[in-house]
C-alpha positions, -999 to +999 in steps of 0.1 A: -207+227-530-173+208-540-149+228-554-137+222-589-101+207-573-117+187-554-143+174-585-109+167-607-092+147-579-120+124-574-123+122-610-086+113-617-086+096-584-101+063-605-075+063-628-043+065-606-020+034-609+009+026-587+042+013-600+055-020-597+085-011-569+104-044-574+102-039-609+115-004-606+144-012-588+153-039-613+150-014-641+173+012-621+202-013-616+198-027-651+197+005-668+220+028-644+191+052-634+174+069-606+147+050-590+129+078-591+130+076-632+128+038-627+093+041-613+079+059-647+095+035-670+081+007-645+042+023-649+050+028-684+057-008-692+030-023-669+008-001-690+025-012-721+027+024-732+060+049-744+071+071-717+078+108-733+107+126-720+125+150-731+155+135-705+184+128-730+201+103-706+170+085-699+160+083-735+195+068-739+195+043-713+161+030-720+155+036-760+128+006-763+104+026-739+113+065-737+108+087-769+110+124-769+083+141-777+091+148-815+104+111-821+071+099-807+049+124-832+073+109-862+057+076-853 
């Protein structure tokens, strides 16, 4: 019998996506952000969705893609 954990992993595994690492590197250099942060932006760009973050610096560096929760709700 599978636990809820394993059923959840199987369910969400179908929706997992990997970021484009070349795009992430390009974004990291262009916006002077960490490669870690750039992976989230690259994934958001590839899915054409906004990235919601409370990281002020990240929002400042990438205002076209990254929004705070309150900014996003007001849209």
